[in-house]
PDB file as gemmi writes it, atoms N, CA and C in Angstrom:
CRYST1    1.000    1.000    1.000  90.00  90.00  90.00 P 1                      
ATOM      1  N   MET A   1      -5.768  31.150   3.687  1.00  0.00           N  
ATOM      2  CA  MET A   1      -6.359  30.014   4.347  1.00  0.00           C  
ATOM      3  C   MET A   1      -6.859  29.014   3.308  1.00  0.00           C  
ATOM      4  N   PHE A   2      -7.103  27.808   3.787  1.00  0.00           N  
ATOM      5  CA  PHE A   2      -7.602  26.768   2.907  1.00  0.00           C  
ATOM      6  C   PHE A   2      -9.107  26.894   2.736  1.00  0.00           C  
ATOM      7  N   SER A   3      -9.544  26.717   1.529  1.00  0.00           N  
ATOM      8  CA  SER A   3     -10.983  26.664   1.281  1.00  0.00           C  
ATOM      9  C   SER A   3     -11.389  25.199   1.093  1.00  0.00           C  
ATOM     10  N   LEU A   4     -12.658  24.946   0.948  1.00  0.00           N  
ATOM     11  CA  LEU A   4     -13.151  23.591   0.776  1.00  0.00           C  
ATOM     12  C   LEU A   4     -12.569  22.954  -0.482  1.00  0.00           C  
ATOM     13  N   GLU A   5     -12.425  23.735  -1.545  1.00  0.00           N  
ATOM     14  CA  GLU A   5     -11.906  23.205  -2.796  1.00  0.00           C  
ATOM     15  C   GLU A   5     -10.445  22.797  -2.651  1.00  0.00           C  
ATOM     16  N   THR A   6      -9.660  23.584  -1.920  1.00  0.00           N  
ATOM     17  CA  THR A   6      -8.253  23.269  -1.731  1.00  0.00           C  
ATOM     18  C   THR A   6      -8.107  21.984  -0.919  1.00  0.00           C  
ATOM     19  N   GLY A   7      -8.896  21.827   0.101  1.00  0.00           N  
ATOM     20  CA  GLY A   7      -8.868  20.604   0.898  1.00  0.00           C  
ATOM     21  C   GLY A   7      -9.252  19.385   0.094  1.00  0.00           C  
ATOM     22  N   SER A   8     -10.224  19.532  -0.796  1.00  0.00           N  
ATOM     23  CA  SER A   8     -10.654  18.424  -1.637  1.00  0.00           C  
ATOM     24  C   SER A   8      -9.555  17.994  -2.599  1.00  0.00           C  
ATOM     25  N   ILE A   9      -8.795  18.955  -3.087  1.00  0.00           N  
ATOM     26  CA  ILE A   9      -7.703  18.643  -4.007  1.00  0.00           C  
ATOM     27  C   ILE A   9      -6.648  17.786  -3.311  1.00  0.00           C  
ATOM     28  N   ILE A  10      -6.475  17.976  -2.028  1.00  0.00           N  
ATOM     29  CA  ILE A  10      -5.489  17.213  -1.271  1.00  0.00           C  
ATOM     30  C   ILE A  10      -6.067  15.881  -0.787  1.00  0.00           C  
ATOM     31  N   VAL A  11      -7.287  15.891  -0.290  1.00  0.00           N  
ATOM     32  CA  VAL A  11      -7.863  14.716   0.367  1.00  0.00           C  
ATOM     33  C   VAL A  11      -8.295  13.647  -0.631  1.00  0.00           C  
ATOM     34  N   ILE A  12      -8.909  14.017  -1.712  1.00  0.00           N  
ATOM     35  CA  ILE A  12      -9.452  13.030  -2.657  1.00  0.00           C  
ATOM     36  C   ILE A  12      -8.367  12.131  -3.244  1.00  0.00           C  
ATOM     37  N   PRO A  13      -7.236  12.661  -3.732  1.00  0.00           N  
ATOM     38  CA  PRO A  13      -6.195  11.747  -4.230  1.00  0.00           C  
ATOM     39  C   PRO A  13      -5.636  10.821  -3.141  1.00  0.00           C  
ATOM     40  N   ILE A  14      -5.463  11.340  -1.935  1.00  0.00           N  
ATOM     41  CA  ILE A  14      -4.961  10.501  -0.840  1.00  0.00           C  
ATOM     42  C   ILE A  14      -5.964   9.399  -0.521  1.00  0.00           C  
ATOM     43  N   LEU A  15      -7.249   9.713  -0.528  1.00  0.00           N  
ATOM     44  CA  LEU A  15      -8.287   8.716  -0.288  1.00  0.00           C  
ATOM     45  C   LEU A  15      -8.277   7.637  -1.367  1.00  0.00           C  
ATOM     46  N   LEU A  16      -8.181   8.042  -2.619  1.00  0.00           N  
ATOM     47  CA  LEU A  16      -8.163   7.075  -3.721  1.00  0.00           C  
ATOM     48  C   LEU A  16      -6.930   6.180  -3.662  1.00  0.00           C  
ATOM     49  N   ILE A  17      -5.780   6.766  -3.380  1.00  0.00           N  
ATOM     50  CA  ILE A  17      -4.554   5.974  -3.263  1.00  0.00           C  
ATOM     51  C   ILE A  17      -4.656   5.018  -2.081  1.00  0.00           C  
ATOM     52  N   SER A  18      -5.210   5.485  -0.973  1.00  0.00           N  
ATOM     53  CA  SER A  18      -5.373   4.633   0.211  1.00  0.00           C  
ATOM     54  C   SER A  18      -6.273   3.437  -0.093  1.00  0.00           C  
ATOM     55  N   LEU A  19      -7.353   3.662  -0.797  1.00  0.00           N  
ATOM     56  CA  LEU A  19      -8.253   2.563  -1.157  1.00  0.00           C  
ATOM     57  C   LEU A  19      -7.553   1.568  -2.072  1.00  0.00           C  
ATOM     58  N   TRP A  20      -6.753   2.061  -3.009  1.00  0.00           N  
ATOM     59  CA  TRP A  20      -6.008   1.182  -3.913  1.00  0.00           C  
ATOM     60  C   TRP A  20      -4.997   0.346  -3.125  1.00  0.00           C  
ATOM     61  N   VAL A  21      -4.302   0.994  -2.186  1.00  0.00           N  
ATOM     62  CA  VAL A  21      -3.305   0.285  -1.372  1.00  0.00           C  
ATOM     63  C   VAL A  21      -3.969  -0.786  -0.525  1.00  0.00           C  
ATOM     64  N   VAL A  22      -5.106  -0.477   0.077  1.00  0.00           N  
ATOM     65  CA  VAL A  22      -5.799  -1.465   0.914  1.00  0.00           C  
ATOM     66  C   VAL A  22      -6.236  -2.664   0.061  1.00  0.00           C  
ATOM     67  N   THR A  23      -6.703  -2.445  -1.138  1.00  0.00           N  
ATOM     68  CA  THR A  23      -7.077  -3.574  -1.999  1.00  0.00           C  
ATOM     69  C   THR A  23      -5.845  -4.404  -2.360  1.00  0.00           C  
ATOM     70  N   ARG A  24      -4.713  -3.748  -2.613  1.00  0.00           N  
ATOM     71  CA  ARG A  24      -3.470  -4.474  -2.908  1.00  0.00           C  
ATOM     72  C   ARG A  24      -3.010  -5.270  -1.693  1.00  0.00           C  
ATOM     73  N   ILE A  25      -3.204  -4.720  -0.505  1.00  0.00           N  
ATOM     74  CA  ILE A  25      -2.821  -5.416   0.717  1.00  0.00           C  
ATOM     75  C   ILE A  25      -3.622  -6.715   0.846  1.00  0.00           C  
ATOM     76  N   PHE A  26      -4.922  -6.651   0.640  1.00  0.00           N  
ATOM     77  CA  PHE A  26      -5.751  -7.837   0.804  1.00  0.00           C  
ATOM     78  C   PHE A  26      -5.601  -8.823  -0.343  1.00  0.00           C  
ATOM     79  N   GLN A  27      -5.034  -8.407  -1.467  1.00  0.00           N  
ATOM     80  CA  GLN A  27      -4.755  -9.328  -2.560  1.00  0.00           C  
ATOM     81  C   GLN A  27      -3.399 -10.002  -2.405  1.00  0.00           C  
ATOM     82  N   SER A  28      -2.588  -9.541  -1.466  1.00  0.00           N  
ATOM     83  CA  SER A  28      -1.251 -10.105  -1.282  1.00  0.00           C  
ATOM     84  C   SER A  28      -1.334 -11.473  -0.610  1.00  0.00           C  
ATOM     85  N   ASP A  29      -0.212 -12.162  -0.603  1.00  0.00           N  
ATOM     86  CA  ASP A  29      -0.127 -13.496  -0.015  1.00  0.00           C  
ATOM     87  C   ASP A  29       0.341 -13.465   1.437  1.00  0.00           C  
ATOM     88  N   GLU A  30       0.355 -12.299   2.047  1.00  0.00           N  
ATOM     89  CA  GLU A  30       0.823 -12.168   3.424  1.00  0.00           C  
ATOM     90  C   GLU A  30      -0.183 -12.774   4.402  1.00  0.00           C  
ATOM     91  N   LYS A  31       0.275 -12.990   5.623  1.00  0.00           N  
ATOM     92  CA  LYS A  31      -0.597 -13.516   6.671  1.00  0.00           C  
ATOM     93  C   LYS A  31      -1.645 -12.468   7.037  1.00  0.00           C  
ATOM     94  N   SER A  32      -2.737 -12.923   7.608  1.00  0.00           N  
ATOM     95  CA  SER A  32      -3.842 -12.036   7.969  1.00  0.00           C  
ATOM     96  C   SER A  32      -3.415 -10.950   8.952  1.00  0.00           C  
ATOM     97  N   ALA A  33      -2.566 -11.295   9.900  1.00  0.00           N  
ATOM     98  CA  ALA A  33      -2.119 -10.306  10.886  1.00  0.00           C  
ATOM     99  C   ALA A  33      -1.358  -9.162  10.218  1.00  0.00           C  
ATOM    100  N   VAL A  34      -0.542  -9.489   9.244  1.00  0.00           N  
ATOM    101  CA  VAL A  34       0.215  -8.458   8.520  1.00  0.00           C  
ATOM    102  C   VAL A  34      -0.738  -7.568   7.731  1.00  0.00           C  
ATOM    103  N   LYS A  35      -1.730  -8.173   7.110  1.00  0.00           N  
ATOM    104  CA  LYS A  35      -2.719  -7.406   6.351  1.00  0.00           C  
ATOM    105  C   LYS A  35      -3.473  -6.436   7.254  1.00  0.00           C  
ATOM    106  N   VAL A  36      -3.867  -6.921   8.433  1.00  0.00           N  
ATOM    107  CA  VAL A  36      -4.610  -6.072   9.369  1.00  0.00           C  
ATOM    108  C   VAL A  36      -3.736  -4.917   9.850  1.00  0.00           C  
ATOM    109  N   LEU A  37      -2.493  -5.197  10.189  1.00  0.00           N  
ATOM    110  CA  LEU A  37      -1.592  -4.136  10.655  1.00  0.00           C  
ATOM    111  C   LEU A  37      -1.372  -3.071   9.585  1.00  0.00           C  
ATOM    112  N   TRP A  38      -1.155  -3.491   8.340  1.00  0.00           N  
ATOM    113  CA  TRP A  38      -0.982  -2.507   7.264  1.00  0.00           C  
ATOM    114  C   TRP A  38      -2.257  -1.697   7.052  1.00  0.00           C  
ATOM    115  N   THR A  39      -3.404  -2.349   7.109  1.00  0.00           N  
ATOM    116  CA  THR A  39      -4.673  -1.647   6.908  1.00  0.00           C  
ATOM    117  C   THR A  39      -4.908  -0.622   8.015  1.00  0.00           C  
ATOM    118  N   ILE A  40      -4.630  -0.989   9.260  1.00  0.00           N  
ATOM    119  CA  ILE A  40      -4.775  -0.044  10.371  1.00  0.00           C  
ATOM    120  C   ILE A  40      -3.839   1.142  10.172  1.00  0.00           C  
ATOM    121  N   THR A  41      -2.618   0.864   9.739  1.00  0.00           N  
ATOM    122  CA  THR A  41      -1.659   1.947   9.485  1.00  0.00           C  
ATOM    123  C   THR A  41      -2.177   2.893   8.408  1.00  0.00           C  
ATOM    124  N   ILE A  42      -2.759   2.352   7.355  1.00  0.00           N  
ATOM    125  CA  ILE A  42      -3.284   3.181   6.262  1.00  0.00           C  
ATOM    126  C   ILE A  42      -4.454   4.033   6.756  1.00  0.00           C  
ATOM    127  N   PHE A  43      -5.316   3.473   7.589  1.00  0.00           N  
ATOM    128  CA  PHE A  43      -6.466   4.241   8.078  1.00  0.00           C  
ATOM    129  C   PHE A  43      -6.072   5.314   9.079  1.00  0.00           C  
ATOM    130  N   ILE A  44      -5.061   5.047   9.900  1.00  0.00           N  
ATOM    131  CA  ILE A  44      -4.641   6.033  10.899  1.00  0.00           C  
ATOM    132  C   ILE A  44      -3.813   7.147  10.265  1.00  0.00           C  
ATOM    133  N   LEU A  45      -2.875   6.779   9.417  1.00  0.00           N  
ATOM    134  CA  LEU A  45      -1.988   7.753   8.758  1.00  0.00           C  
ATOM    135  C   LEU A  45      -2.010   7.514   7.248  1.00  0.00           C  
ATOM    136  N   PRO A  46      -3.026   7.996   6.546  1.00  0.00           N  
ATOM    137  CA  PRO A  46      -3.186   7.635   5.136  1.00  0.00           C  
ATOM    138  C   PRO A  46      -1.981   7.964   4.245  1.00  0.00           C  
ATOM    139  N   ALA A  47      -1.515   9.181   4.256  1.00  0.00           N  
ATOM    140  CA  ALA A  47      -0.426   9.557   3.343  1.00  0.00           C  
ATOM    141  C   ALA A  47       0.878   8.878   3.742  1.00  0.00           C  
ATOM    142  N   ILE A  48       1.203   8.926   5.016  1.00  0.00           N  
ATOM    143  CA  ILE A  48       2.447   8.317   5.491  1.00  0.00           C  
ATOM    144  C   ILE A  48       2.359   6.792   5.392  1.00  0.00           C  
ATOM    145  N   GLY A  49       1.204   6.234   5.711  1.00  0.00           N  
ATOM    146  CA  GLY A  49       1.016   4.785   5.625  1.00  0.00           C  
ATOM    147  C   GLY A  49       1.183   4.263   4.212  1.00  0.00           C  
ATOM    148  N   CYS A  50       0.649   4.991   3.236  1.00  0.00           N  
ATOM    149  CA  CYS A  50       0.805   4.584   1.833  1.00  0.00           C  
ATOM    150  C   CYS A  50       2.269   4.648   1.405  1.00  0.00           C  
ATOM    151  N   ALA A  51       2.951   5.697   1.820  1.00  0.00           N  
ATOM    152  CA  ALA A  51       4.375   5.824   1.486  1.00  0.00           C  
ATOM    153  C   ALA A  51       5.180   4.702   2.133  1.00  0.00           C  
ATOM    154  N   LEU A  52       4.896   4.400   3.390  1.00  0.00           N  
ATOM    155  CA  LEU A  52       5.597   3.306   4.067  1.00  0.00           C  
ATOM    156  C   LEU A  52       5.329   1.978   3.380  1.00  0.00           C  
ATOM    157  N   TRP A  53       4.077   1.730   3.022  1.00  0.00           N  
ATOM    158  CA  TRP A  53       3.733   0.476   2.348  1.00  0.00           C  
ATOM    159  C   TRP A  53       4.470   0.370   1.015  1.00  0.00           C  
ATOM    160  N   TYR A  54       4.569   1.476   0.291  1.00  0.00           N  
ATOM    161  CA  TYR A  54       5.241   1.464  -1.003  1.00  0.00           C  
ATOM    162  C   TYR A  54       6.718   1.105  -0.860  1.00  0.00           C  
ATOM    163  N   PHE A  55       7.371   1.668   0.160  1.00  0.00           N  
ATOM    164  CA  PHE A  55       8.803   1.460   0.304  1.00  0.00           C  
ATOM    165  C   PHE A  55       9.175   0.204   1.088  1.00  0.00           C  
ATOM    166  N   ILE A  56       8.418  -0.163   2.117  1.00  0.00           N  
ATOM    167  CA  ILE A  56       8.816  -1.309   2.938  1.00  0.00           C  
ATOM    168  C   ILE A  56       7.759  -2.400   3.003  1.00  0.00           C  
ATOM    169  N   GLY A  57       6.700  -2.275   2.251  1.00  0.00           N  
ATOM    170  CA  GLY A  57       5.633  -3.269   2.281  1.00  0.00           C  
ATOM    171  C   GLY A  57       6.036  -4.557   1.600  1.00  0.00           C  
ATOM    172  N   PRO A  58       5.156  -5.542   1.653  1.00  0.00           N  
ATOM    173  CA  PRO A  58       5.465  -6.846   1.052  1.00  0.00           C  
ATOM    174  C   PRO A  58       5.655  -6.738  -0.448  1.00  0.00           C  
ATOM    175  N   ARG A  59       6.603  -7.470  -0.930  1.00  0.00           N  
ATOM    176  CA  ARG A  59       6.902  -7.494  -2.374  1.00  0.00           C  
ATOM    177  C   ARG A  59       6.589  -8.872  -2.929  1.00  0.00           C  
ATOM    178  N   LYS A  60       6.108  -8.889  -4.143  1.00  0.00           N  
ATOM    179  CA  LYS A  60       5.937 -10.166  -4.833  1.00  0.00           C  
ATOM    180  C   LYS A  60       7.271 -10.528  -5.467  1.00  0.00           C  
ATOM    181  N   GLU A  61       7.648 -11.774  -5.275  1.00  0.00           N  
ATOM    182  CA  GLU A  61       8.884 -12.221  -5.888  1.00  0.00           C  
ATOM    183  C   GLU A  61       8.602 -12.624  -7.322  1.00  0.00           C  
ATOM    184  N   ASN A  62       9.509 -12.288  -8.186  1.00  0.00           N  
ATOM    185  CA  ASN A  62       9.381 -12.627  -9.594  1.00  0.00           C  
ATOM    186  C   ASN A  62       9.843 -14.068  -9.775  1.00  0.00           C  
ATOM    187  N   SER A  63       8.928 -14.967 -10.066  1.00  0.00           N  
ATOM    188  CA  SER A  63       9.254 -16.391 -10.134  1.00  0.00           C  
ATOM    189  C   SER A  63      10.213 -16.696 -11.275  1.00  0.00           C  
ATOM    190  N   THR A  64      10.140 -15.966 -12.384  1.00  0.00           N  
ATOM    191  CA  THR A  64      11.055 -16.226 -13.485  1.00  0.00           C  
ATOM    192  C   THR A  64      12.466 -15.789 -13.119  1.00  0.00           C  
ATOM    193  N   GLN A  65      12.588 -14.717 -12.384  1.00  0.00           N  
ATOM    194  CA  GLN A  65      13.895 -14.258 -11.956  1.00  0.00           C  
ATOM    195  C   GLN A  65      14.500 -15.245 -10.953  1.00  0.00           C  
ATOM    196  N   ASN A  66      13.706 -15.732 -10.029  1.00  0.00           N  
ATOM    197  CA  ASN A  66      14.188 -16.697  -9.050  1.00  0.00           C  
ATOM    198  C   ASN A  66      14.563 -18.013  -9.704  1.00  0.00           C  
ATOM    199  N   SER A  67      13.817 -18.422 -10.711  1.00  0.00           N  
ATOM    200  CA  SER A  67      14.106 -19.697 -11.351  1.00  0.00           C  
ATOM    201  C   SER A  67      15.416 -19.655 -12.117  1.00  0.00           C  
ATOM    202  N   LEU A  68      15.852 -18.491 -12.558  1.00  0.00           N  
ATOM    203  CA  LEU A  68      17.114 -18.382 -13.261  1.00  0.00           C  
ATOM    204  C   LEU A  68      18.286 -18.708 -12.347  1.00  0.00           C  
ATOM    205  N   TYR A  69      18.171 -18.412 -11.084  1.00  0.00           N  
ATOM    206  CA  TYR A  69      19.253 -18.655 -10.141  1.00  0.00           C  
ATOM    207  C   TYR A  69      19.375 -20.136  -9.779  1.00  0.00           C  
ATOM    208  N   PHE A  70      18.301 -20.881  -9.886  1.00  0.00           N  
ATOM    209  CA  PHE A  70      18.325 -22.270  -9.450  1.00  0.00           C  
ATOM    210  C   PHE A  70      18.550 -23.253 -10.589  1.00  0.00           C  
ATOM    211  N   HIS A  71      18.451 -22.808 -11.817  1.00  0.00           N  
ATOM    212  CA  HIS A  71      18.686 -23.707 -12.956  1.00  0.00           C  
ATOM    213  C   HIS A  71      20.172 -23.772 -13.221  1.00  0.00           C  
ATOM    214  N   LYS A  72      20.616 -24.989 -13.519  1.00  0.00           N  
ATOM    215  CA  LYS A  72      22.044 -25.178 -13.873  1.00  0.00           C  
ATOM    216  C   LYS A  72      22.140 -25.780 -15.247  1.00  0.00           C  
TER     217      LYS A  72                                                      
END                                                                             
């Protein structure tokens, strides 16, 4: 069975990652509604929500990479 120490080993990293993800969400340039939806997802399903945000969440576009395509 799980003891308190085993649960802490699992919960604490997920909590820290969730807090980091939520701060990244609010620092993004997305609309407020998108930020709220991602934050609710992280609070309801922390581990799965963080994984979803990592794979399908908003991405910052690299302005130098984009500028290379438009310069002639």
